[in-house]
C-alpha positions in Angstrom: -125.2 119.8 -15.2 -122.5 118.3 -13.1 -121.9 115.6 -15.8 -121.5 118.4 -18.4 -118.8 120.1 -16.2 -116.9 117.0 -15.4 -114.8 116.9 -18.5 -114.2 120.7 -18.7 -110.5 121.6 -18.6 -109.8 125.1 -17.2 -107.8 127.6 -19.4 -105.1 129.3 -17.5 -102.3 131.6 -18.6 -99.6 129.9 -20.4 -96.9 131.7 -18.4 -97.8 129.5 -15.5 -96.2 126.5 -17.0 -93.3 125.4 -19.4 -95.3 122.7 -21.1 -99.1 122.4 -21.0 -99.6 119.7 -18.3 -102.7 118.1 -19.7 -101.0 117.6 -23.1 -99.6 114.3 -21.8 -100.3 111.5 -19.2 -97.1 112.5 -17.3 -98.1 116.2 -17.1 -101.7 115.3 -16.0 -100.1 113.1 -13.3 -97.8 115.9 -12.2 -100.6 118.4 -11.5 -103.0 115.8 -10.1 -100.7 114.1 -7.7 -98.8 117.2 -7.1 -102.1 118.8 -5.8 -102.6 115.9 -3.4 -99.1 116.0 -2.1 -99.3 119.8 -1.6 -102.7 119.4 0.3 -101.1 116.5 2.5 -97.7 118.1 3.0 -98.1 121.8 2.7 -95.8 124.0 0.5 -93.0 124.0 3.1 -92.6 120.3 2.9 -93.6 119.7 -0.6 -90.7 119.2 -3.2 -90.4 118.1 -6.8 -88.1 115.3 -5.6 -90.9 113.9 -3.5 -93.4 114.3 -6.3 -91.0 112.5 -8.8 -90.5 109.7 -6.4 -94.3 109.4 -5.7 -95.3 109.2 -9.4 -92.2 107.1 -10.4 -90.3 109.4 -12.6 -87.1 111.6 -12.7 -87.1 114.9 -10.9 -85.9 116.5 -14.2 -89.1 115.2 -16.0 -91.2 117.3 -13.5 -89.1 120.4 -14.2 -90.0 120.1 -17.9 -93.5 121.2 -17.0 -93.1 123.7 -14.3 -90.2 125.9 -13.4 -90.5 125.3 -9.7 -93.0 124.3 -7.0 -94.1 128.0 -6.6 -95.3 128.1 -10.1 -97.2 124.8 -9.7 -98.9 126.2 -6.7 -99.9 129.4 -8.9 -101.1 127.0 -11.5 -103.4 125.1 -9.2 -104.7 128.4 -7.7 -105.3 129.8 -11.2 -107.3 126.6 -12.0 -109.4 127.0 -8.9 -110.5 130.4 -9.6 -111.2 129.6 -13.2 -113.4 126.7 -11.9 -115.1 129.2 -9.6 -115.9 131.5 -12.5 -117.3 128.4 -14.4 -119.5 127.5 -11.3 -120.7 131.3 -11.1 -121.6 131.4 -14.8 -123.6 128.2 -14.7 -125.3 128.9 -11.4 -126.4 132.3 -12.5 -127.2 131.6 -16.1 -131.1 132.1 -15.5 -131.0 134.9 -13.0 -131.7 138.5 -13.8 -131.7 139.9 -10.4 -128.2 141.5 -9.5 -128.9 140.7 -5.8 -129.9 137.1 -6.5 -126.6 136.7 -8.4 -124.6 138.2 -5.6 -126.2 135.8 -3.2 -124.9 133.0 -5.5 -121.5 134.6 -5.6 -121.2 135.0 -1.9 -122.1 131.2 -1.3 -119.3 130.4 -3.7 -116.7 132.7 -2.2 -117.5 131.7 1.4 -118.1 127.9 0.9 -116.3 127.0 -2.4 -117.5 125.5 -5.6 -121.1 124.1 -6.0 -119.8 121.4 -8.5 -117.4 119.1 -6.9 -116.6 116.7 -9.7 -114.0 117.2 -12.5 -112.1 114.6 -14.4 -108.8 116.8 -14.5 -108.4 118.2 -11.0 -110.4 117.5 -7.9 -112.2 120.7 -6.7 -112.1 119.6 -3.0 -108.3 119.3 -3.2 -108.0 122.7 -4.9 -110.3 124.3 -2.4 -108.0 123.1 0.5 -104.9 124.2 -1.3 -106.3 127.8 -1.9 -107.5 128.0 1.8 -104.2 126.8 3.2 -101.6 127.7 0.8 -102.6 130.2 -1.9 -101.5 133.4 0.0 -98.0 131.9 0.0 -98.1 132.2 -3.8 -98.8 135.9 -3.7 -96.8 137.4 -0.8 -93.4 137.1 -2.7 -90.7 139.4 -4.0 -91.6 138.1 -7.6 -95.3 139.1 -7.5 -94.9 142.2 -9.6 -93.3 140.4 -12.4 -95.7 137.7 -12.2 -98.6 140.3 -12.2 -97.1 141.9 -15.3 -97.0 138.4 -17.0 -100.6 137.8 -16.5 -100.2 135.0 -13.8 -103.2 136.2 -11.8 -105.6 136.6 -14.7 -108.0 134.0 -13.4 -108.5 135.5 -9.9 -108.9 139.0 -11.6 -111.4 137.5 -13.9 -113.6 136.1 -11.0 -113.1 139.3 -8.9 -114.2 141.5 -11.7 -117.5 139.7 -11.9 -118.1 140.3 -8.2 -117.1 143.9 -8.5 -119.5 144.4 -11.6 -122.3 143.0 -9.5 -121.6 145.4 -6.7 -121.8 148.2 -9.2 -125.0 147.0 -10.6 -126.6 147.0 -7.2 -125.2 150.5 -6.2 -123.4 152.4 -9.0 -122.7 155.1 -6.5 -120.6 152.9 -4.2 -117.0 154.1 -4.8 -115.0 151.0 -4.0 -116.6 147.9 -5.7 -113.3 146.3 -6.7 -111.7 146.9 -3.4 -114.7 145.4 -1.5 -114.9 142.4 -3.9 -111.4 141.4 -3.4 -111.3 142.2 0.3 -114.3 139.7 0.8 -112.5 137.1 -1.4 -109.4 137.2 0.5 -111.1 137.5 3.9 -113.3 134.6 3.3 -110.2 132.4 2.8 -108.4 133.7 5.8 -111.4 133.2 7.9 -111.9 129.6 6.7 -108.2 128.9 7.6 -108.5 130.8 11.0 -111.7 128.9 12.1 -109.7 125.5 11.6 -106.3 126.5 12.7 -106.5 129.8 14.8 -109.9 129.7 16.3 -109.0 132.4 18.9 -109.4 134.8 16.0 -113.2 134.1 15.4 -116.3 133.3 17.3 -116.8 129.4 17.5 -120.4 130.0 16.3 -119.2 131.0 12.9 -119.6 127.7 11.1 -120.2 127.5 7.4 -123.7 128.8 7.6 -122.9 131.7 9.9 -119.8 132.6 7.9 -122.0 133.2 5.0 -124.3 135.3 7.1 -121.5 137.4 8.3 -120.0 138.0 4.9 -123.3 138.7 3.3 -124.2 141.2 6.0 -120.7 142.8 5.5 -121.0 143.4 1.8 -124.7 144.3 1.7 -124.3 146.9 4.5 -121.3 148.4 2.8 -123.1 149.0 -0.4 -126.3 150.1 1.1 -127.8 153.3 0.0 -129.2 154.0 3.4 
């Protein structure tokens, strides 16, 4: 299965870029090496000038593919959520039980992708970027325009799958969408806090216990009892 997924390129909204990055060797290098630099430097210290020097091209060449570093971050984030959706689809393909599929979904949300090999972008790098940087892409003055332009389609697609599962398990629960996106966002914040702000969580909440916590949170919320 992992060999099959290795060569899949995620389709993301074309408003995220000026020129499709994987249409050329340069574009591929921009997103691949850009992801590494963003992970290592953080968005505050990452610049297109540094990326251009790193890959040996002019800064203008980078700007032919992305309007700015903010859009590159949103592109990488969209790619991650599209990859998460692919992971979910393949991992639940033979599962009929809604609760069994929710268990798979929760493992993905809390711990990240199951399949960690892809020839185009490294899922491990993307997971690190999403945990540490992705909220910086949403909490901006331009978010409303970006929303209208379909920039967040991939996170919506994945979130809708989770909210549909919640509805399947309990059709009377009134907030499936709110619960789905709250858990998605909270799991990223907790992964960040556990590493950088440990005073905000119990030390025992390692990866296994984080999963127990979020499963307990979501299942109790939608319980009919």
